[in-house]
C-alpha positions, 0 to 999 in steps of 0.5 A: 760898625759891624760886630759879633757879640757872643753871650755864653751861659750855662746852657745856651750860647747866643751869638749876635751880629750887630750893625751900627748898634742894631741886632740883625742876626741871632744864632742859638747853640746848645752848649750842653748838646754839641751833637745837635750841631751837625750841619756840615759834618761828613759821615760814612753812613749805612743805608737802612731804608730805601723808598722807591729808590728815591728816598734813603734813610741813613744811619750815621750813628746818631739817634735819628737816621738822616734823609737823602732825596735821590729824586733831586736832579743834583743827587741823581747826577752825582750818584749816576743811576746807582741803585742803593739797597739796605746795608750799602755804605754811603759818604754824605754831608749834612745840609740841614738840621732835623726839625720836630720828628724829621731827621737831618737832611744830607747830600752826596755832594761833599764840599769843603769851604773857608771864607773864600771858597766852597769846592766840590767834585764835579765832572764839568767845571762850574764856577759860581760867584757871590752876587755880593761881588757886584763889580763886573771887572772884579768878577771877571778877574776872580773867575779867570784866576780861579779857573787857572788854579782849580785842579781838574775834576773840581768846581768852586763857588767864589765867596764874598771874601775873595773880593780884591784878594791877591792871586797868591792868597787865592792860590793858597786858599784853594790849595788848602781846601783841595788838600782837606778834601782829599784827606776826607776821601782817603779817610772814608776809604779806610773807615767802618760805617757808621762813622763820622769822617769830618767834624768841626772841632769847635761847636761854634765854628759854623756859627762864627764862620757864617757870620764872619765877613770881611767887614766885621770889625771885631768879636766880643765875648764874655767867657775867658775859657772860650776866647782862645777857641774863638781866636783859633776859629777866626784865624782859619778864616781871616784876621779879626780882633777878638776881645773879652768882655769883663763888665759887671752888666750882662754883655747884651745889656751893655750894648743895648741889645736886651730889648731887641733880643726879647723881641725875637722871641715874640710872635707879635712885632710892632711897627712905628706907625702903630701897625704890627705883624704876627709870625706863626709857625706851622708844620707846612710853613710860616705865615706872617700876617700884616695888621694896621693895628692902632694906625688910622691914616688921615688919607684914603684907606689905600694910602693907609694900607700902603704905609703899613705894608711898606713898614711891614716889608722892611720889618719882615725882611729883618725878622726873617734874617733875625729868626732864621725863618726858612722853608715856605714863607707866606706874607699876608699884606693888607689888601692892595688893589692898585698895581702901582702899590703892589709894585712898590711893596715888592720892590721894598721887600726885594731890596731888604731881602738882599741884605740876607746872607742866605738866599731868599726866593720871591715866588710872587704876589697873588692878587689879594696881597699874599706873597710867597717866599722860600728860604734855604733851611740851614738851622732851626728857626727861633720860634716866638711865643 
């Protein structure tokens, strides 16, 4: 059983993805400042500063300029060697929220998406497909259908929601996105800058669409005034039951989530063995330290370390997903001297990270048990205290 629970209060909206009673993702939205939720929005901006023609700072009409990295190969290919200068107009899409003193990040590769596809312009046809569609025959079927449906000049990423969907429905969903894309480009041609070209009408749209997969059974929320907006958002993605919670106890308490939510805001997370992990945030990245704590094994020190590290690998993967940890992540496992133990830990970590909907890249393990990961930044992480 997989449900989405949404807790509305006066300031913050907490959206929880719950699998069989266990909290697996928690996303926070500021109800009073919807302008913060700009990821995915499309703007016609004005170039304000150019650094060595590789880095642009762009005014989109908000308090902070956004950042565009033209040293990125993808951006160079899209811009095709264009030399930008101050006051140039540029169409961009926000890819990452700003953090601290840093402004949001942007791309010139404009894309539109639904629960089935992400489409974008590309000179050479490129068809990507979700790794979670594992059946080889289904992957071939989808690629064949999509390649015949996609208009010239577009590329696509086939999302998990396409699995086992009929050709007629796939055709309808692609057509909707192509029409939406063309409207965006046309609007930008007749707009002044800086100006927003495309914005989600509902501030929870991105949150709901990112969590709403084919195996979500229902959405439960505790605010009557928001239920129709949530239903409208889900209707554009796929059919799912949306229910109003009317109980006397808080919605998270009713579903036994209060303790799990409190854990997300703590720097220290205890393991069943008595060991624990500590999660520290720094400007350069995130450090997760594994400690044996109260656990004293009855066998050798290496077996004790292996038991704690295996528990930690599972819990770390869960906490990365729960807290939306991103960027560079360093994990300091208890020293593992034997190669076979290191292999076990890496396999445990890899298997658990596959459950994450956001791509995680394991860079590797150093000899002293230090593991480096990178995870795509999509929104602000939850910082423990």
